[in-house]
N, C-alpha and C positions, 0 to 999 in steps of 0.2 A: 576537424572531426572532434578534437578534444573539447572545443567550445560547445558543441551540441551535446556531448555527454554531460558536461557541467550544467547546462540548461535543463537537461532531462532530470538530473539529480535534484536540482532546485524545484522543478515542477512537481516531481513525485513528493518530495518532502513537504512543500507548502500545501499541496492538495490534501495530503493525509492529515497534517496538523489542523488545517482548516476544518475538515469534516469532523475530526475527533474532538474539536474544541467548540467551534461555533455552530456546528450542525449536529451536536450530540443527541438532540431529541430524535433526529432521524435514525441515528445509530441504535438507540434504545428500541425504537419501533421495529426496525429491521431484525434485530437479534431476537426480539419476542416472536416475530413472524417465523423466524428460522427455528425457534424452539431451543435456543442456546441460553445457558444460564448467565446470570449477572456476573458471576465470578469469571467465567470464560471471557465474557465481553470485556471486563476490566483488564484481564491479562492480555487480550488481543490489542486493546487500546494502548496500554502501556508499552507493549512490544512495538507497535507501529510508530508511536511517538519517539521511542528510543531509536528505532531504525531510521526514522526521518532525521533525527539529530546526527546520526552517524553519516548519513548521506551528505548532509551539509558540511560536517567537519571533514568528510572525505575529499572535499574540493582542495584542501590543503594537505591532508594526510591520505594519500591514495590507497594505502593498505587496508583502509576500512570499507572501501566501496564494494568490493566484490562480494564479500559475505553478506553485507547489509542489503545489497540489491537482490541477491539470491533468496534470502529469507523473506524480504518484502514481496518478492515475486511469488513465493510459496503461499504467503498469506492472501495474495490476490487470486491465486488459483483456488484457494479454499473459498474465497468470496464468490468466485464464479460457480463453484460446486453448489453452494447454498442457494444462490440465485436460481440456478437450474432446478434444484430440488423442490423449490416452492413454485416453480413455473412463472417466475417474474418475466415481464415483457423485456424486450431488448434494451429499451431506454434505461432500465434499472441496472442492466448488466454492463452497459457501455463504460461507465467510469472505471470500474475495476478492471475491465478488459484493456482500456487504454493504459492504465497504470501498470498492468501486467506486461504489456508490450514495451513500455518505457523501461521497466525493470530488466526485461530480457536484453534490451539494447544496451543498457548500462553495464550489465554483467558481461555480455559478450565483448564489449569494448574494453573491459578491464581484465580479460583473460591473459 
């Protein structure tokens, strides 16, 4: 079980960092579609990258995992809210939904 938790931590962290660095043009487009300011987008991006770092470091320092997975999960719930508010199709909601489920699994396993 512990192995799957670590794989989930790495999967969430790598996915988030990939999107916020290499697919940033999509992030800009989505945040404009949602009507969210550039300042908020920058804060969310910095938070997600920091939380991703904590999830990776949490492989060795377990005390960092619970809070970082809960906060990342909250950000994924927020992403779901905004996808629903602009009536995006399911395929656009799916990545944040999968990451939300993984964050819930990570948090539950670290209680």
